[in-house]
C-alpha positions, 0 to 999 in steps of 0.5 A: 500500500502507498499514500501519495498526494496527487497535488501538493497544493491540496493538502487535504487530498491523498491517493491510496493504492492497495496492491495484491499479488495472487499466485494460485496453485500452478497445477490448477491455475497456471498464472499469477495476477497483480492488482493495483487499485487506487482511490483518491480521498479528500478530507473536509476542510478543517480536518487535522492532517494527522487525523486524515493521515490515520484515515488514509492508513487505516480506513481507506484500505478497508474501503478499497479492499472489496473493490480489489476482491471484485476486480480479481473475480471479474478478471478471472471469471472467464479465464480458461482455468477458472475464477479466483475468489478472495474471501472477505478479509478483515483488513482492519485486523490485518493492518493492526497485525502487520502494521503499516509497512510504507508501501508493502501490501498486507499478504493476500490471505484467503485466495480460493480457486 
């Protein structure tokens, strides 16, 4: 995951990118998939920068993860080796357990073939 400011003149706007790399069992699904999904978040005026940074690190990935799951499912549904379905993931718990790693995504657990 990463957080950037697309426009430095707008301190209350950040882009949060969630990355997931999936490598299913190569004997059943011989391909790998890397998904990178970004969301742009804007804080209301008057929001403390520390509060917005916490939101971007903790809440934004939680908001984006269902879209990653949906994208993986949509891309692999028509694949010749069958779809990959990701189980719902408690992203809040993953982030609490693994912590913010400044660019390293949490591991993609729960990949179903």
